[in-house]
C-alpha positions, 0 to 999 in steps of 0.5 A: 347451452340449450339445444333447440330444434334446428329451425328455432331462431333462439340458438346460443346466447341472448344478444341483449344489445339487439334485444334492447334495441328491439324492445327498450323495456328490457333494459331496466332488467339487465344485470351483469353476472359474476363472469361479467356477462349481461343477463337478467334475473330469471327468478324475477317474473317481470324480467322474464316477461320483458325478455319474452316481449323483446324476443317477440319484438326482435324476431317477429316484429310484434312490439308491445306484447303484454300479459295481465297481472298474474297470467302465465308467461310462456318461454318463447324459445321452448314454445317455438320448439313445439311448433317446429316439431309439429311442422316436422310431423306434418311433413311426414304426411307430405312427402317430407316437405313442411307445408307453409302458408294460409292453406295450413290451419291449426288449433291451439287449445288453451291459447291463454293470455299470451297468444304465443303458439298462434303468434309463433306458428303464424310468424314462422310458417304463415299458418292460420290458427284458431285459438280457444280458451275458457277465460274471457280475460285471457282471450281479450289479452291474446286478441290485443297482442294479435291485433298489433300486427296486421299479418297476425290479425288476418290469420288468427281467430279466437273462440271462447269455450263456454263448457268447462267439460268440453275441449273440441265440442263447441269450438270446432264446427262441422265444416272445420278442417284442421291440419294440426292441433296443439295443446299445452294442458294444465299439468296439476290436479288441484290448486294445492298441487299447483302451489307445491309445484311453484314452491319447488320451482322457487327452491330450485332457484335458491329462493325462499318460497315464502317470499315468492312473487307470482310467476304467473298462471291462473287456475285454468292454466295450472290445474284441472280435474284429473291433471294433464292425464285427465285432460289428455284422456278427454281430448283423445275421447273427443278426437275419436268423434272427429277422426277425419276432421284433423290430420294430426292431434297432439298434446304436451305431456310433462310426466313420462309415466303417463305415456303407456296409459295414453297409448292404450287410450289412443289405440282404443280410440281407433287411431291409425298411428301415434308417436311421442316427439321428444324435445331437449333443451340442455338438461330439460326434456319435454315431449308431446304425443301426436296421433292420427286416424288417417292411414298412409294413403289417406294422409297423402290424399289429405296433403295433395288436397290441402297443401299442393298450392302452398309453399314448402320447406324441407325439414331440418336435420334433427338435433342430436339426441342421447336417446338411442331410439331418436330418429329411428322409425318403427320400420327401421327398427323392425327391418334391422332386427329381422336382418340381424336375427331373422323372423324365427328368433324374433318370434321367440323373443316377442311371441306374436302371430305376425312374427310367426305366421307368414311374417312380413314387415308390412303386416307386422308394422300394422299390428305393432302400430296398433298394439302398444305393449308389443311395440314396447317389447320390440323397442326393448329388444332393439335396445338390447341389440344395440347394447350387444353391438356396442359391447362387441365393438 
């Protein structure tokens, strides 16, 4: 079974009786598996849409959620993982406490026709949202979904992006302050690449791509010039123009191979710190990159100013991961390496001045956080250190 974030409401098997009670529109799509268990045909986009509508009705009280024909239908459980993981990122700037309530403000870049991230973020944590999109039909659909619940309507504002080359420009005003930016970018470089991706999905499901139904997704939802990497590079450049306007920027990245170049771009933009947050659901692994221009003290001042009047939640224990670096901060890694090998040996393995000249954990962390290639060497050394410990054990 999929392993979601510990706070994700969608753990375990779907309770179809409960979901149908919340949204009777799901019932016609119910079928029985060869093992005699209730399910739906996950290769049928109409059934998947009905399932997600039932999840939103059951968990957030949002009945009648809908999408225009052909628009992207997002999987609610996976989208919720991104929101929960971003809440944990905010907690790192707030003494480990997750800020909740109207005092927290986030931007969803590319809100789409579903309004899914603002709906989940508002429903889970009471955050206020701005949702941006270039497609007026998508915005109108999101607004209809949001208007179905007064609590949603009161905390979510939609803004249209009129410039196809801009992301933050034209959306954020000078006085806007945001605690988090979320973004699910178009993944593909072109319509042809998007079509090939859809056909691969159908083949994995054992269906003939020639008879495929549309899983959903308009042009701007599926592809853009430069694909996800190009979109991420543009967001990084625009974020550098607003270093003190946002606490934590973030963007989903589907291809792990893009990460080194994005780290270099984030470093070049002058960010103070950046991380990659992995999300795992069974065999599926996704990730988002998050970065901030504020140093530790600036983050603490931000949190005291914006989060002090709201409620707070303790972050959940992280889900178990097979990644040996999961849950390990750079400070933890460096401290353990120094304790086992000493600064002299560390400087021989990774020949950088902060390890060789008057070394300290504090000065080394400052350099490593701003130097991706050096950090990667330290992490590789730590992985080898773990392998040696395992062999000795």
